[in-house]
N, C-alpha and C positions, 0 to 999 in steps of 0.2 A: 561439875567445874573443875578444872585443873589450875587450881589456884598455885600449886606448887611450881608448875611450868612457867605461869605467868609471873611467879616472883624471882625464878632464875632469868628468865629474859630481861625483866627489869633491872636486876642486878648487873647482868653481863653487859647490858647496852649503856648502862649507866658507866661502868667501869671503864668502858672503851670510849667513853664521852661522845657517844653517837647519838645526838639529840634528835635527829629524825627517826631513828629506830625506836627510842623511847617513846617518842609521839605516835608511832605506830600502834602501840599497846593501848591506846585509848580511842574511844569513838570520836567522831568530828564533833558531837554535841555533848562532850563530857561535862557533867558538873564537876568541877575541880576545885577543891578548897585547899589552899596552900597552908591556912590556918583556919579555925573555926569561923573567923571574921573576915577572911580575904578570899573571894571566889575568883578565879580567873575565868574570862568571858569567853574566850576561844582559843583555839590552837595556837594562834600567834601571841597570844599572852603567855601560854603555857611554854612556847618555844623560848620566849624571852627569860621567863623564870628557869627555865633549866640551862640557860648559857652559863650559869654560874658553877656548873660542873667543871668547866673548863680550867679553873683554877684550883681544883681538888686534886690532891696528890695522895699516894699511900692510903687509897679508900679501902676500908673494911667495912662489911654490912652484913648483918646477921638480922635473920627474921625467925619468927616462931608464930605458927598460926594458932592463934588463942581459940577462936570459934569459928563455924562455918554452919551456914543455913541456906539451903537452896543456893542462890547467886550471891550472897552476902557473907563477907569474910572480915575477921577481925584479926589483925596482925600486929603482933608485937615486934619491934625494931630497935637496933642499935647501930650506930654509925659513927665511925672514926676516920677523919681524914686529916691532912696536913694543907693548909692554905696560906700561901705567903710565909712560911717557915713557921705558922703557929698551928699547933694541935687543936683540933676541935672534937668533941665528944658529945653527941646528941643522943636521945632515946625517945621512943614514942609509940604511937599507934596510928596504923591505917585503918580505916574503914573503906573497903573496897566492894564494889559490885560489878560483876563480870556478865556479860551478855553470852549467847549461845556461841558466838564466834570467839570467845576467850578474849574479848576487847572490854577494856574498863569504862563503864559509862557513868560511874560515880565514884569519886575518890575524895576521901576526907583525911587530912594530916594532923595529927595532935602532937606536938614536939616539945622537948625541954632541953636546955643545955645543962650538961653536968658540970 
């Protein structure tokens, strides 16, 4: 599984604010958890959640693959961006599962504001 390529595509499409391209990285029936307690039920919900990137400026995104086992990956990440003139810094963990087509079918995000 090429998690590095998937993460590059994820970052590139995010920085371009191309929500449709971001959604293409996920299966239609993805289990997507924005938080451990908030599951988005379908791609329309995912699209709505991703609309927030339209307001992000000066985005910096760093990832480090912490572990990999078959189709499962743990990724540490740091995110900086400006939104309405305010600096934001988050860090966290993604738990990602990719299918044989390199599409994500399970995504969990654990994040903390710094």
